[in-house]
N, C-alpha and C positions, 0 to 999 in steps of 0.2 A: 652063775659063774661062767666065765668064758672057757672055751676048750683050749687046752695047752697044745702047742706044736712041739715037736721034738726035732733036735738037730745035734750033730756030732760036736760042733764047735760054733763059735760066733760067726765065722766066715760062712759056714754052711747055713746058719740060721738067717743071715742077711740075704743070701742068695735065694733062700726059700721064700722070704717075705717079698722080694722083688718078683719072683715067679708067680706068686699068688695074687699079685696086683695090690698088695697092702701098703705100698709106699707111694710117694709122690714122684718117684723117679730118681731121687737122690738117696744116698746112703742114710740109714736111720740107726738109732741106738736100739739094739735088740732088747725087746721088753721081757726080760726074764722075770719070773715070779717075784724074786727078791726086790728088783727095781720097781716093779708095779706096786708091790706091797708098801714100800716106803712112800710112794706117791699117794696112795690111798690113805695111809696112816696120817699124812699131813693134813688131810681134810677133816679128820675126826668124824667121818661119816661111814656108814656101811657101804662096802663096795657094790652091793646089789641095789642101792638106792637108785630109783628110776628118776631121771631128769626129764624125759620125754622121748618123742619119736623124731627121727631125722629122715626126711625124704631125699630122693624119691623111693628108696627101698623100704622106708618106714622101719628102719632098724631102731631098736630100743637103746637109748643112750643111758647107761648107768655110770655111776662114779668110777667103777673099775675100768670100764671101756674107755672113758675119757682119760683116765690115768695111763692106760696103755698108749694112747695117742700122744700124751704129754711126754712119756718116756721116749717114745720113738722120735719125737720132734727135738729132743735135747733139752727139755725143761728140767729145772730143779724144783724140788717141792715148794719153794717159796712162790713159784709162778702159778700154782694150782688155783688160787682164788680167782685170778683173772681168766684162766682157761675155762673154769666152770661157769663164770658169769657170761663169757662170750658164747659158750655152747647154749646156755639158757636163752640168750638173746636171739640166736638164730632159730631156736626151736619155737619161739613165740610165734603163733599163727600170723601175726601182723607182718612178720619178716618174709613170708611166702617162700620158704626155703625150697620146697619141692619144685616149684615152678622156676625158681632162680637157678637151681642146680641143673635143670633140664633145658634151659633156654639156649638159643644159638648166640645170644649176646655174650660179650666178654666179661660180664659182671663178676666181681669177687667181693667177699665180705671184708670191708675195711673196719678194723678194730681201733676205736679211739678210747684212750684211758684217761680218766680224770680223778682228781682227789689224792689223798695220802698214799693209796696203794701204788701210785706211780713209783714211789720210792720203796715202800715196805714190801711190795711184791715184785720188785724189779731189781735195779732201776729200769724203767721204761724210757727210752730215749725220746726227747722232744725237741732237740736242737739240731745242729748241723747233721745232715745225712740221716735223719731219723727213720726214713723209709728205705735206707740203703743198707749195705753190709756193715758188720762190725758191732752190732748191738744184740747181745745174746737174748735178752728178754723179748725184744720186739720180734726177732727172727723166730724164736722157738714158740712163743705164745701164738702168733699168727699161724705158724706151721702146725701146731697142735690142733687148732680149730680145723684147718684144712684136712688133716688126717682123720679127724672124726667124720668129716663130710664124705670122705672116701670110704672108710671102713665101716662106719655105722650107717651113714646116709646112702652109701652105695653109688656114689657118683664116679663113673669111669669114662674117660674120653671116648667119644664116638659111639657109645652105647646108651649111657644114661646122662652123662654130661655132654651136652651137644653144642658147647661153645665152638664156633667156627674156627677160632684161633686162640682165644683166651688172652691172658696177659700175665706178666711175672707176679702180680699180686695174688695169683692163684696158688703160688707156693706159700707166701706169707705176706700179710698186709696189716701192719700194726704200728701205732705210734701213740705217744702221749701228748696232751696239750701242754704247751709251755706256759703254765699259769703264772709263773714268776715274771716272765717277760711280757705278758699280755696286759694291755691297758684296759681290758674288758673283764668282767666277772667270768669265772670258768664256765665252759660250755654246759656242764651238767646242771648248773644252777638255773639256766634258762629252760631246762627240760624237767623242772619240778623237783629237783633234789636240793639238799642242803650243801653248803660249801664244804662242810667237814665229811660228807659222804664220799665214798669211792664208787665210781660208776664206770661201766663199760658201755659204750654206744657202738652199735654195729650197723653198717649200711652197705648194701650191695653197690659197688662203685666200679667205674672204669679205672684204668691206670691214670696216674696224675698227668694233667695237662699243664704245661708251663705257661704262666702269664707274665710277660715282661713289662715292667713299668719303672721308668726313671723319674722320680718326683722332682718338683720345684716348689720349695716351701714358700716362695714369694708369689706363687700363682694362686689367686683366690679360688680357682677351679681345680686345684690339685686333687682333692679327694674325689670330686665328681669324675675327673678323667681316669683315676685309678678304678673306680667302680665301673665305668664304662668298659674298661679293658677286661675286668673280671667277668662282667656280664657277657661279653663276646666269647670268652673262653668256656663259660659254664653252660651256655645254651645257644651255640651257633647252629646253623641249619644242618650240620652233619651229625648232630647229637640226637639221641632218643629224647632228651629233655625238650628239644624244640619241636620234634616231629610227633612223638607219641604223647608227651606232656603228662603232668600230674604227679610225677614222682618226687624224689629227693635229690639233692646234690650236696657236695661238700666244698667249702672254700677254706683253704689253709693259708692264712695270711702269714707272711714272714714278719718278724717283729718290727722292721722298719716300715712296712706297708700298714701294719696295724696302727702304728703311731701316726701315720699320715691321716688316717680316718679319725683317730682319737683327737688329734689336734683340731679337726674340723667339728669337734663337739658331737660326734656321732656315737651312739650306743650300738650294741650288737643288733638290737631290734630295729634301729633306724637303718643300719646297713642292710639287714635282711629285706626291709620294706623297699629300699631304693633298688636293690638288685632285682627284687620281684617286679618292680615297675620297669626297669631297664631290659628285662628279659621278655616283655610282651612282644609279640611278633605279628607282622601283617599277615592276615589270612591269605590274601592274594599271593604272597610270596611262597607260602607253604603249598598252595595249590599248584603253583608253577614248578616248584622244586620236587615235591613229593606228592603227586596227585592221588596216590592210593591212600593217603593218611589223614586228610582233613577231618574225617569222621564227623563228630558232633560239634566241632569248633565253629558253630554258626556265628557269624559276626559280619558287620559291614566294614569293620576296621581291624583292630588288633585282637589277638587272643592271648590268654595266659599260658605260659609254659610251666609254671608252678601253681598249684592250687592255693597255696598259702605261703606267705613269706617265711614262716618257721620251717618249711621244708628245705630251705637253704641253710645248711649247718655251717656256721662260721666259727672258726677257732684260730688260735695262734700257735705256730710251731715252725721249726727250721731255723736256719741262720739268717741274719739280716743281709739285705742286698736287693738285687733287681727282680728276683723271681718269687712270685706267689704261685701256689698250686691249686688247681681246681679239679674236682672229680665229678664229671657228669655221671648219670646213672642209667638204669635199665627202664624204669617207669612202667613196668608191666606187672602182671600178677594180680590176684584178687585185691590186694591192698596197695597196689601201685608202688611197690618197692619202698615201703616205709623204713625209716630208721627206727631202731629199737634200742632203748637204754635199759640197762639192768644193774641193780645195786650189787656191788661186790661184797660178799659176806666174808668178813675176816675174823669175826669173834670166835668162830668155832674151829679155825685152823690153828695148827700148832707147828712150831719150828722143829724140824728133824735134823739132828746133827749130821754133818757130812762125813 
């Protein structure tokens, strides 16, 4: 069990949480025992159930501690399956959480939600402004994960979280894939899951970089031009993807741009393969721009910025229009900043009356 704090009233409790460094800097919902109990009850799991350790402090994440973070973030009990899945994903050793929390890079965990839980545990926004304000599930689920990383993982700016500047996704960074508007199968099906599964995929990512493209349906090179723009955004020489290499990245196609590629008879796998090809870089250019980083990229010509096409995650979300978003990544850590997907377990969760 966690140790209870005492305060005279809600205002005093909130101020105490701020003073103890338990918040992300914004006001939180005070996690009273009653509120936390309701959140734990929704999981039908023992509050002492251990999910794993969170670095760099190697704090033990239990269902109760995650429930505390969920309450503080403004979650309702319906969101808990997604919060639990996101915590399990970052705890997976392949995610390199300890190194990611301590890096000077601005990386933050981007939470991508697929499957029926987008609606049953949300709704998780996947259309216009999905990464912006106004979406309760997106905001509070991503924020709950961050609060676990602060209060269980022990990441505090300037001491254990060494991001030089960070980015706003370190408050919350969560969206759903717009499976209904996508011409491609859902992202999670390309990662080994069934279409009816609900899955959370988490990847350490930079803030979204806008890629502008105005298509021309009469141009036979329309799709290739769009992919060239995306490749420029996701792995230009200012990114870790181009300099350190070997990690993951995210491409969020708006529905209009997704349709451009679909009309060119391109599957997700074909898009990934072409982006992988287009992001190969001249070694001589790297040696000129970043002479400290060529490392083992020995070649007489080009080198790969991504080890495998599948490391470029491609999904559909947002409103239709000129802008697709790309999220370059950190590319470091023992596992090179892998994306981790985790099945959302909903069978054992129960609905708690409000």
